[in-house]
Phi, psi and omega in degrees: 000127183290138179279142179284135178277134178286137179296141180297139180290133177280136177288137178292133179297144179293128181299140179289136179290145175228171178298329180276334179228073182291158177286130179277123184230160177286321179213157181293135179293154181300325182299308182290328177299317181288319179298318179294322179296322177293314181294334177296340177275347184238094183299339180076029182246309184272137178234151175267186182294336180274009180063035174256147178285138180257134181286168169288171176293124181233154176272157177300325182296325177299318179291319178300314181298318180292320178297317178296320179299316179296314180298318180296319180298325178288312181298320181277005178061029169287334172244118184251166183299330183278358182301137178290345180266004185308311180300324181287322179293320178297320178295318180293322178300315179294321180296314179297322178299317179293322179299316180296326179295328187255355186260144173272227180283337177197169180160190176243166175219168182244153179227132179295153179299325180298311180295316181301311182294322179297313181292321181296325180291341181278334191298329180269013186281348176235143181223127179295132179305136181301336181286336188300308179297328178291321178294324177295318177298318182298311182293334180287345180285340186303126178083001180279151176294127187298320183291346180264343183244011183300319179294322178296318179299316182297312182292325179292320177299315179298320181293318178295312182298313180295323180300320178285320183298317182267009177063029172286321171263112188264164180299332181287347178296129183299342180255011183304310181293322176300318182295312183289317190267338184238310189287310179299313177300323180291324176294319178293324179301317182276340181273310184231354184266202183296338182278359185292344178262003180291159180276317184241151172275123181235132177270118180281160183306316181302325180283348182268358184303115178077004182254290186296318181288343179244032188300327180296328181283338180271000000 
């Protein structure tokens, strides 16, 4: 008698990021970086008679640079077709094109309240993992004179320990095990352990797992 095959388990859909529960990322995505750069030109304070937001005074070169940045991000596939921000990026691309058509060497431009509010609501949807700036500090210690970075080591150790204690650095963080098993012990080794008499701070290979070779991602 043939055995019945169990139906394959469906993967749970990834929860949508919200302003209250942003997606934790290693680095800010190109989409939000460009959207934030555009919004930095529009303070959202001054309005015209049509109830559109008026930008600050900007140079044509600023718009050109942002447009080029957006185009490069698309060509280099930093922004892909499957991006959830695709409709907003396409809208922003058209907007920048229209601004360039009508602008001289400098000037202001207007943004509808709908577009402004839509873009503004997107900006808090990603949040850099709290471990990322700490990991950057940690990797920068490599090869430094120990007597010059001892205070940095002490404060960094406290930040890592407190981050785990209050669950700011969560178990879901891809570097969680590295931090607990390698990085915190290595900081203690140089601060109060046998390594406190060493001349230089050196990051050993176990502590480098996924860090130094992936430094660009950190």
